[in-house]
Structure formats: C-alpha cells, structure tokens
TIMAR-335421 format. One record per residue (C-alpha): residue in one letter; residue number from 1; x, y, z. Coordinates in steps of 0.1 Angstrom, whole numbers, padded with zeros to 4 digits, always signed. Layout:
N
['A'; NUM; [X; Y; Z]];
...
***
This chain:
304
['M'; 1; [-0530; +0539; -0081]];
['S'; 2; [-0507; +0512; -0093]];
['G'; 3; [-0478; +0499; -0074]];
['T'; 4; [-0453; +0515; -0097]];
['A'; 5; [-0469; +0548; -0099]];
['G'; 6; [-0444; +0576; -0096]];
['Q'; 7; [-0414; +0553; -0100]];
['V'; 8; [-0390; +0545; -0129]];
['I'; 9; [-0401; +0513; -0147]];
['R'; 10; [-0373; +0490; -0163]];
['C'; 11; [-0386; +0470; -0192]];
['K'; 12; [-0378; +0456; -0227]];
['A'; 13; [-0381; +0477; -0258]];
['A'; 14; [-0370; +0474; -0294]];
['V'; 15; [-0346; +0502; -0299]];
['A'; 16; [-0335; +0515; -0335]];
['W'; 17; [-0299; +0527; -0328]];
['E'; 18; [-0292; +0535; -0365]];
['A'; 19; [-0311; +0538; -0396]];
['V'; 20; [-0318; +0506; -0416]];
['K'; 21; [-0300; +0485; -0388]];
['P'; 22; [-0320; +0458; -0370]];
['L'; 23; [-0339; +0468; -0340]];
['V'; 24; [-0322; +0456; -0308]];
['I'; 25; [-0341; +0444; -0277]];
['E'; 26; [-0327; +0465; -0249]];
['E'; 27; [-0336; +0472; -0212]];
['V'; 28; [-0349; +0508; -0210]];
['E'; 29; [-0359; +0529; -0182]];
['V'; 30; [-0393; +0545; -0185]];
['A'; 31; [-0399; +0577; -0164]];
['P'; 32; [-0433; +0585; -0146]];
['P'; 33; [-0457; +0606; -0165]];
['Q'; 34; [-0455; +0641; -0159]];
['A'; 35; [-0486; +0666; -0162]];
['T'; 36; [-0510; +0659; -0189]];
['E'; 37; [-0493; +0625; -0195]];
['V'; 38; [-0501; +0589; -0192]];
['R'; 39; [-0480; +0560; -0188]];
['L'; 40; [-0492; +0528; -0206]];
['K'; 41; [-0484; +0492; -0203]];
['I'; 42; [-0484; +0480; -0239]];
['L'; 43; [-0499; +0444; -0246]];
['Y'; 44; [-0502; +0442; -0282]];
['T'; 45; [-0486; +0464; -0310]];
['S'; 46; [-0483; +0460; -0349]];
['L'; 47; [-0461; +0472; -0376]];
['C'; 48; [-0470; +0499; -0399]];
['H'; 49; [-0454; +0513; -0431]];
['T'; 50; [-0448; +0546; -0414]];
['D'; 51; [-0425; +0529; -0389]];
['V'; 52; [-0405; +0513; -0418]];
['Y'; 53; [-0405; +0545; -0437]];
['F'; 54; [-0387; +0564; -0408]];
['W'; 55; [-0367; +0537; -0398]];
['E'; 56; [-0351; +0539; -0433]];
['A'; 57; [-0345; +0575; -0425]];
['K'; 58; [-0366; +0588; -0454]];
['G'; 59; [-0381; +0613; -0432]];
['Q'; 60; [-0369; +0649; -0429]];
['T'; 61; [-0350; +0646; -0396]];
['P'; 62; [-0335; +0611; -0388]];
['L'; 63; [-0335; +0609; -0350]];
['F'; 64; [-0317; +0581; -0335]];
['P'; 65; [-0317; +0562; -0313]];
['R'; 66; [-0353; +0559; -0313]];
['I'; 67; [-0382; +0534; -0302]];
['F'; 68; [-0407; +0532; -0330]];
['G'; 69; [-0444; +0520; -0331]];
['H'; 70; [-0478; +0536; -0331]];
['E'; 71; [-0505; +0510; -0337]];
['A'; 72; [-0511; +0493; -0303]];
['G'; 73; [-0534; +0483; -0275]];
['G'; 74; [-0527; +0485; -0237]];
['I'; 75; [-0537; +0496; -0203]];
['V'; 76; [-0532; +0527; -0183]];
['E'; 77; [-0504; +0521; -0156]];
['S'; 78; [-0504; +0557; -0140]];
['V'; 79; [-0514; +0592; -0149]];
['G'; 80; [-0498; +0623; -0144]];
['E'; 81; [-0509; +0656; -0129]];
['G'; 82; [-0541; +0672; -0144]];
['V'; 83; [-0552; +0637; -0161]];
['T'; 84; [-0589; +0633; -0148]];
['D'; 85; [-0606; +0613; -0177]];
['L'; 86; [-0583; +0582; -0174]];
['K'; 87; [-0573; +0558; -0144]];
['P'; 88; [-0551; +0529; -0140]];
['G'; 89; [-0566; +0497; -0154]];
['D'; 90; [-0584; +0515; -0183]];
['H'; 91; [-0581; +0498; -0217]];
['V'; 92; [-0568; +0522; -0243]];
['L'; 93; [-0554; +0529; -0278]];
['P'; 94; [-0526; +0552; -0283]];
['I'; 95; [-0531; +0575; -0312]];
['F'; 96; [-0507; +0597; -0331]];
['T'; 97; [-0530; +0623; -0344]];
['G'; 98; [-0541; +0635; -0309]];
['E'; 99; [-0567; +0660; -0298]];
['C'; 100; [-0563; +0688; -0272]];
['K'; 101; [-0601; +0693; -0275]];
['D'; 102; [-0596; +0731; -0271]];
['C'; 103; [-0578; +0745; -0303]];
['A'; 104; [-0601; +0755; -0334]];
['H'; 105; [-0591; +0724; -0353]];
['C'; 106; [-0603; +0702; -0327]];
['K'; 107; [-0637; +0721; -0324]];
['S'; 108; [-0639; +0720; -0361]];
['E'; 109; [-0659; +0694; -0379]];
['E'; 110; [-0637; +0698; -0409]];
['S'; 111; [-0604; +0689; -0395]];
['N'; 112; [-0587; +0668; -0367]];
['L'; 113; [-0552; +0681; -0371]];
['C'; 114; [-0549; +0696; -0337]];
['N'; 115; [-0527; +0728; -0333]];
['L'; 116; [-0509; +0712; -0303]];
['L'; 117; [-0508; +0673; -0310]];
['R'; 118; [-0507; +0671; -0349]];
['I'; 119; [-0484; +0647; -0366]];
['N'; 120; [-0449; +0656; -0359]];
['T'; 121; [-0421; +0630; -0369]];
['D'; 122; [-0394; +0654; -0361]];
['R'; 123; [-0402; +0657; -0324]];
['G'; 124; [-0387; +0630; -0305]];
['V'; 125; [-0393; +0645; -0269]];
['M'; 126; [-0425; +0652; -0247]];
['I'; 127; [-0443; +0685; -0253]];
['H'; 128; [-0445; +0691; -0215]];
['D'; 129; [-0409; +0698; -0209]];
['G'; 130; [-0391; +0688; -0241]];
['K'; 131; [-0374; +0657; -0226]];
['S'; 132; [-0377; +0621; -0233]];
['R'; 133; [-0392; +0596; -0209]];
['F'; 134; [-0369; +0568; -0223]];
['T'; 135; [-0333; +0564; -0213]];
['I'; 136; [-0307; +0536; -0214]];
['K'; 137; [-0282; +0540; -0186]];
['G'; 138; [-0290; +0577; -0185]];
['K'; 139; [-0287; +0581; -0223]];
['P'; 140; [-0320; +0597; -0238]];
['I'; 141; [-0338; +0576; -0263]];
['Y'; 142; [-0361; +0594; -0288]];
['H'; 143; [-0397; +0591; -0288]];
['F'; 144; [-0416; +0584; -0324]];
['L'; 145; [-0449; +0601; -0331]];
['G'; 146; [-0456; +0607; -0296]];
['T'; 147; [-0464; +0571; -0289]];
['S'; 148; [-0433; +0547; -0292]];
['T'; 149; [-0452; +0514; -0286]];
['F'; 150; [-0423; +0490; -0293]];
['S'; 151; [-0417; +0491; -0257]];
['E'; 152; [-0435; +0471; -0229]];
['Y'; 153; [-0441; +0507; -0213]];
['T'; 154; [-0444; +0540; -0230]];
['V'; 155; [-0456; +0576; -0220]];
['V'; 156; [-0480; +0596; -0241]];
['H'; 157; [-0499; +0629; -0239]];
['V'; 158; [-0532; +0622; -0224]];
['G'; 159; [-0547; +0637; -0257]];
['C'; 160; [-0531; +0609; -0277]];
['V'; 161; [-0552; +0581; -0257]];
['A'; 162; [-0584; +0566; -0267]];
['K'; 163; [-0603; +0547; -0239]];
['I'; 164; [-0621; +0519; -0253]];
['N'; 165; [-0645; +0490; -0240]];
['P'; 166; [-0625; +0467; -0219]];
['L'; 167; [-0643; +0438; -0237]];
['A'; 168; [-0628; +0448; -0269]];
['P'; 169; [-0599; +0421; -0277]];
['L'; 170; [-0567; +0446; -0276]];
['D'; 171; [-0550; +0421; -0301]];
['K'; 172; [-0576; +0428; -0327]];
['V'; 173; [-0585; +0464; -0321]];
['C'; 174; [-0548; +0475; -0318]];
['I'; 175; [-0549; +0485; -0357]];
['L'; 176; [-0579; +0508; -0352]];
['S'; 177; [-0554; +0535; -0340]];
['C'; 178; [-0541; +0540; -0375]];
['G'; 179; [-0550; +0522; -0409]];
['I'; 180; [-0585; +0511; -0402]];
['S'; 181; [-0597; +0544; -0388]];
['T'; 182; [-0580; +0563; -0417]];
['G'; 183; [-0599; +0543; -0445]];
['L'; 184; [-0633; +0544; -0426]];
['G'; 185; [-0629; +0580; -0415]];
['A'; 186; [-0620; +0593; -0448]];
['T'; 187; [-0648; +0577; -0465]];
['L'; 188; [-0677; +0585; -0440]];
['N'; 189; [-0663; +0619; -0429]];
['V'; 190; [-0647; +0633; -0460]];
['A'; 191; [-0659; +0616; -0491]];
['K'; 192; [-0693; +0614; -0479]];
['P'; 193; [-0708; +0592; -0505]];
['T'; 194; [-0745; +0593; -0506]];
['K'; 195; [-0770; +0563; -0508]];
['G'; 196; [-0770; +0546; -0542]];
['S'; 197; [-0737; +0564; -0551]];
['T'; 198; [-0707; +0547; -0569]];
['V'; 199; [-0674; +0546; -0553]];
['A'; 200; [-0639; +0533; -0566]];
['V'; 201; [-0613; +0523; -0541]];
['F'; 202; [-0577; +0522; -0552]];
['G'; 203; [-0558; +0497; -0532]];
['L'; 204; [-0573; +0469; -0513]];
['G'; 205; [-0549; +0465; -0484]];
['A'; 206; [-0561; +0476; -0446]];
['V'; 207; [-0567; +0511; -0454]];
['G'; 208; [-0585; +0504; -0488]];
['L'; 209; [-0607; +0477; -0474]];
['A'; 210; [-0617; +0500; -0446]];
['A'; 211; [-0625; +0527; -0470]];
['A'; 212; [-0646; +0502; -0489]];
['E'; 213; [-0665; +0493; -0457]];
['G'; 214; [-0671; +0529; -0452]];
['A'; 215; [-0688; +0532; -0485]];
['R'; 216; [-0709; +0502; -0478]];
['I'; 217; [-0720; +0516; -0445]];
['A'; 218; [-0729; +0547; -0464]];
['G'; 219; [-0752; +0528; -0488]];
['A'; 220; [-0731; +0530; -0520]];
['S'; 221; [-0747; +0509; -0547]];
['R'; 222; [-0715; +0500; -0565]];
['I'; 223; [-0680; +0499; -0551]];
['I'; 224; [-0653; +0491; -0574]];
['G'; 225; [-0621; +0479; -0561]];
['V'; 226; [-0589; +0485; -0579]];
['D'; 227; [-0556; +0465; -0572]];
['L'; 228; [-0526; +0448; -0588]];
['H'; 229; [-0530; +0416; -0568]];
['S'; 230; [-0561; +0397; -0579]];
['K'; 231; [-0560; +0375; -0548]];
['R'; 232; [-0572; +0403; -0527]];
['F'; 233; [-0604; +0406; -0546]];
['E'; 234; [-0624; +0377; -0531]];
['K'; 235; [-0617; +0388; -0495]];
['A'; 236; [-0628; +0424; -0505]];
['K'; 237; [-0662; +0412; -0512]];
['N'; 238; [-0668; +0409; -0474]];
['F'; 239; [-0661; +0446; -0472]];
['G'; 240; [-0688; +0456; -0498]];
['V'; 241; [-0667; +0457; -0530]];
['T'; 242; [-0690; +0447; -0559]];
['D'; 243; [-0666; +0451; -0589]];
['F'; 244; [-0630; +0444; -0593]];
['V'; 245; [-0605; +0459; -0617]];
['N'; 246; [-0569; +0448; -0620]];
['P'; 247; [-0550; +0473; -0643]];
['K'; 248; [-0528; +0446; -0656]];
['D'; 249; [-0557; +0429; -0672]];
['H'; 250; [-0567; +0458; -0693]];
['E'; 251; [-0551; +0475; -0724]];
['K'; 252; [-0569; +0508; -0715]];
['S'; 253; [-0560; +0529; -0685]];
['V'; 254; [-0578; +0520; -0654]];
['Q'; 255; [-0595; +0554; -0653]];
['E'; 256; [-0608; +0547; -0688]];
['V'; 257; [-0620; +0513; -0678]];
['I'; 258; [-0640; +0529; -0647]];
['V'; 259; [-0656; +0555; -0667]];
['E'; 260; [-0668; +0531; -0692]];
['M'; 261; [-0681; +0508; -0665]];
['T'; 262; [-0701; +0535; -0649]];
['G'; 263; [-0713; +0555; -0679]];
['G'; 264; [-0693; +0586; -0673]];
['G'; 265; [-0673; +0581; -0639]];
['V'; 266; [-0680; +0573; -0603]];
['D'; 267; [-0692; +0597; -0577]];
['R'; 268; [-0664; +0592; -0551]];
['S'; 269; [-0629; +0579; -0556]];
['L'; 270; [-0605; +0570; -0527]];
['E'; 271; [-0569; +0565; -0532]];
['C'; 272; [-0552; +0544; -0507]];
['T'; 273; [-0518; +0534; -0522]];
['G'; 274; [-0497; +0565; -0522]];
['N'; 275; [-0487; +0558; -0560]];
['V'; 276; [-0485; +0590; -0581]];
['N'; 277; [-0501; +0570; -0610]];
['A'; 278; [-0529; +0558; -0589]];
['M'; 279; [-0537; +0593; -0577]];
['I'; 280; [-0539; +0604; -0614]];
['S'; 281; [-0562; +0576; -0622]];
['A'; 282; [-0583; +0581; -0591]];
['F'; 283; [-0588; +0617; -0601]];
['E'; 284; [-0596; +0610; -0638]];
['C'; 285; [-0621; +0583; -0631]];
['V'; 286; [-0646; +0605; -0611]];
['H'; 287; [-0675; +0620; -0630]];
['D'; 288; [-0664; +0654; -0644]];
['V'; 289; [-0694; +0673; -0631]];
['C'; 290; [-0701; +0662; -0596]];
['G'; 291; [-0673; +0636; -0587]];
['L'; 292; [-0651; +0640; -0557]];
['S'; 293; [-0616; +0623; -0554]];
['I'; 294; [-0600; +0618; -0520]];
['L'; 295; [-0563; +0610; -0514]];
['L'; 296; [-0555; +0593; -0483]];
['S'; 297; [-0517; +0591; -0490]];
['H'; 298; [-0504; +0626; -0477]];
['F'; 299; [-0484; +0610; -0449]];
['P'; 300; [-0460; +0579; -0454]];
['G'; 301; [-0476; +0549; -0439]];
['I'; 302; [-0513; +0559; -0446]];
['Q'; 303; [-0513; +0533; -0475]];
['A'; 304; [-0529; +0502; -0486]];
***
C-alpha cells in the first residue's frame, strides 16, 4: 500500500467556479477511495472539446464548482474495498465510458454503454454514496464524467480505469481514453469495412484520423478524407487516406463529388465533425444499395 493510503491528500487542481470564467488553481482535499473506487495520481492530462462544452454551460445541468478533465494518464495511488484487479503503482488511463462487466450492455458485442457507468454529465458525485471526493475547506467540488483529471489526484470508479503496459509513454497514450479510441473503435467495431471497400471520413482531426487508421487496418482500398482545411491532407496520408476533398474547392455538393469519384458512392462513411450539414453529406455519399453511414458525433466532444 502507498504511504498516503486511507488519508486525505491535499493537492493542486484547476477548479471551474463558474461557467465561462477562467479556471483557478486551488488547493483541494481529495478523500480516500471508498468501495469499488480507485484514487489516481494524474501525471498527464489533455483538453477535449467536451470539457469546453460543459465549461460553457451548454450541457443540460451546469454543475459548479467543478473539476473538469477526462483524457489523462496516471498511476494508481490506492484502492478501495473490493478492488482486486488493480494495485498501487499500476499505470492506467481513466475512461468516462466505464464497464461494470456484469450488465447486459457490458456483455453484449453490440454496445459498451454500461447501465451503471454510462456517460452521465449531470452526476457530479460518486455512485457509491452520492458524495464528492473533492472539497475545498469543507465545501464539496463536483466531479465531471466520473474522472476529473484536471487535478493532481482524483478518485474514480474501478470500472472507469483501464490498466496499461507500464512501458507505454503516458504523455502520448493519455489521448487514447477518448478521441483516438472513439474513431478507431467506431470504424473497426461498428462500420466494419471489408477488405477492398471504399470509405469516406468527414473531418480530419484526431477522431477522423483515428477513423481513417481503422479503415486502413481493415484493408479499405480507398479512403477519402473530407475537410475544410487543406493543410490537414498531407498528414492524413500517414493514416491511410488516399484521396482528399475540400468542399470549398467544388461547386457541387461534397456528396455529389464523392458519388462521382466512386461510381455510385462509398461503402462506408464516418462523420467526425458534429456538423449537421456534414452528417447529411456523409449519409448521402454512401452507396444507395449497401452503403452504411456512421455518426460519431452523438456526444459533445466526440468531434474532429
């Protein structure tokens, strides 16, 4: 066990006291993990559009004060009662789409939206007892997505922690807990392009590039990248993109361009921007007999 196990830890955290106001670095108290919980030391964290979206209070219930953050890498500091598959010192990634491993969704190959740990932006407390593990001079500070990685230490449900190889560089793999796994997983596990198929990816940001990489791994013969920023095209080649379409370069709609390029439409399209017009284009550019369009934008932040 670590030397701080069972004790309250005082550390620095970036606290959002109000919507749209700058985050403030504060000293916070982080309580020990309770049953089925893990306390993590966060070594690296990154900023996602989802954090910004809810910081701007565009979500359904603006909970403040709050500690945001969900893309991160760290090590286990201590574990609560009932946690047997993690130990202090393990290298981990906190994840906001957790798995209890017991419900019907966790056991299904068609979904990973766990009944217990699915995305819930309105819950700012821990499931075990309905309380926050963060306080400042006794005042509770709300959690975010069950992760709150803008703190040097955080407490998460054990089902929201993925153990990784300790040789993996945490400053690089921290983004795997959100955007990269979203794009790659949507392609390989949902779109499932076959070898030799054609794929269109709308948006060549982090999620879109990961989606393109998934198509490359699956053996797609042609991967068409669509983006308004031509400067992204060269880098996208490294992720398997073979053709590029910038809608601003064409008088016709992008879906018409893609249908003409492919002689009838692509086999699969993946929309990674969250833009409604892009969603329509992604739907209309697939083959009208056997095409399939996947939208990766159902949740704020899952965007390219």
